[in-house]
N, C-alpha and C positions, 0 to 999 in steps of 0.2 A: 458410690453413686453419684454424688453430688459433685464430686471432684471432678468425673468425666464430664459431667454435664457443663460444668463451668469452663473448662477447656476448650470445649467445641463452640461456647458463645464468645470465648475469646476471641476464637480464630475468625469466626464470622464479620466480627466488629473489624479486625484488621485492614481485611480486603475494600478499600471504598471503590463506588461505582463510577466507572471512568466513562460511561458514556456521555454525560452532558460535557464534560471536557473534550470529547472528541467532535461531538456534534458542533462546539464552538470554532474547532480548530480547522475543520472543514467549511466552514461558514465562512471564515475569515480568508482562507485561502481561496474562494469562489469569490469574496469581494475583491482582494488585490488582482486576481486573474482578469477581473471584468474591469477594474478601473484603472489597471496599467495601461498606457500606452507610448508604444515605441517610436520614439520619434524619428523620420528616416531624413538622411542627409540630404539638404538641398544643393544641386550643383549649379554652378553660376555660368549659365553657356552665355557667352559673350560672342555674337555673330558681327564681324567687322565688313562694314557695307561701304563700298565706292561712294568716295564723296561727289556731288553733282557740282561740277563745275562749270554747267551751263552753256551759255553759248561764248564763254572766253576760251573752251577748250578747240585747239589749233586740229584739223584735219592731218590726218597721216599722209605724208607726200608719197605718191606712186612709186615703187620701186621697179628699175629698167635695167636692161643689157645692155651690154657694149659688144657688139659681134664684130671681129675680124675676117673678113673671107679672103682665103686662099682662090685668088680666081684663076686656076689652073685650064689652059687651053692645049687638048692633047694634040690638037693638029700642027701648032705652031711651038709645042714643046717650051712654052714659056709662060711664066707665071707672074700676074700684078696681083697687088692686095686692094682690098675696099675696105672702110668702116662704116660702121652703120649702128642705128640703135634699133636690138632686135632684127628683124629685116625690113626697116624703114629706112627711107633718107640714104640710099649706101653714095660713100663719096670715095672716089678713087683717091689712092695714095699715091702722090707724086714721087716720080724718079724711084718707082719699085719695080721696072719690068727688069725681067733677067729670066736668060731659059739656064736649064738643069747643069750644061756643061760650063755657063759662065761662074756657075757655084761650084758645084762637086770637083774635090783636088784629087786628081789622078796621081798614081805612081812616078810615071812620065811626066808629069810638069816640073819645068825648072823652077828656080826662085822668081823670078819674074811675075810668071804666070800665077804662081799662089801669092805672091803680094798683091795682085790685079783681084784676084779673086776674094781676099781678104778685105782689101778696100772697098769693093761693090758691095760686100756683104755688109759690113758696116753702114756704107752709106744706106743699103735698105733699111736695115736695123735701125737707125737713128731716125729716118722719114717717118718708118710704122710707129715708133714709140711718140714723136712728136706730133702725129695725126691722132692717135688715140686719145692723148692725154687733153690736145685741141678739143674732139669731140666730145669728151666726158666732162671738162670745164665749161663748154657752151650748154651741155646739156643739165649741168647743174652737178656737182662732187658728192651730195648728200644724194642724189635720185639713184643714182648706179649703184647696184647691189653684187652684179656677176660681169665678168669678163668670160665671150664665149669666143671660140674659136670652130669655124666652118671650113672644112676643107673637102666637100664634095664636089664635082667637077659641074652639078647640075644640085642646087640647091632644093629646088623642088621635087626632083626623084630623090637625094638622099644619095647614100653611098654606093647603091646599084649603079649610078650614074659613071661611078669611078671615083677615084680621089686624087687629091694632090701629089706629088712625090713627098716623101717626109721630110728631103731639106726644106721646103718652104714651111712646111708644119712647124718643123723644130724653129727656125728663124721666128714665126708668129709666137710660139711658147717661150724663147727668150724674150723677144720684146714685151711681152705680159708680164714677165718676171720684173723687167727694169721699171713697166710702169707700177707695179705693185711697190718696188723699192724706192720708187720717187714718191709714193703717195706715203711710205711710213715716215719718211725723212721729214716731210710736210706736215705729219699730226695727222694721219689721216687713217682709216681702217684698210689695208688690204681687200682687194677684190678677190672672190673664188674664182678659178679658171676650171674651165669648163669645154668640152668639144661639143660642137652643134651637127649632127648629121643632117639635118633638111629643115628648111623652113615651114612653120605650122600655118603661115597664112603664105599662100603663093603667088598671091595677088601683088603683095610687098615685096616679091623677092628678086624684080629686076630695076 
């Protein structure tokens, strides 16, 4: 009987009480949870603000358009050209008068008639290019941003009033291309070419 009692006592002594150790472990865990702080990485947001140039900044130059008018007269069957800034200050192009029959080459035309029509076409072409470039230079090369071609019979009414024959419109297109070619040769940016069907301000159209 004595041996059995001794073995029981030895078994009881071999199992230590872990309660205090567990309490300490939980206390340390709570301590680290409360004391630990996670650092959030701060982003560097840099905003680039425009510099204040004060009174030294120069105001932008207002941009304008050069307009080539195909001034078609249905009653006379003839056309002349005019050049203006937008619809203001129209100036007739010298020696630009011609009828449709004087420019269109027909199959029945002989060599002499064909040469004469080509000569007249070239003359009007050169005069229109010169007049347009003179107007651009007078207004300021940097001020002009676009070249418009107006081919309505009445610029106030627009296309419903009728349009100039395509022969005269294509001549204006060729002249515009030559103007841009000369601008590029002189180091200037070519102008965009558009069609203008009506003047937005009728009081300047005459």
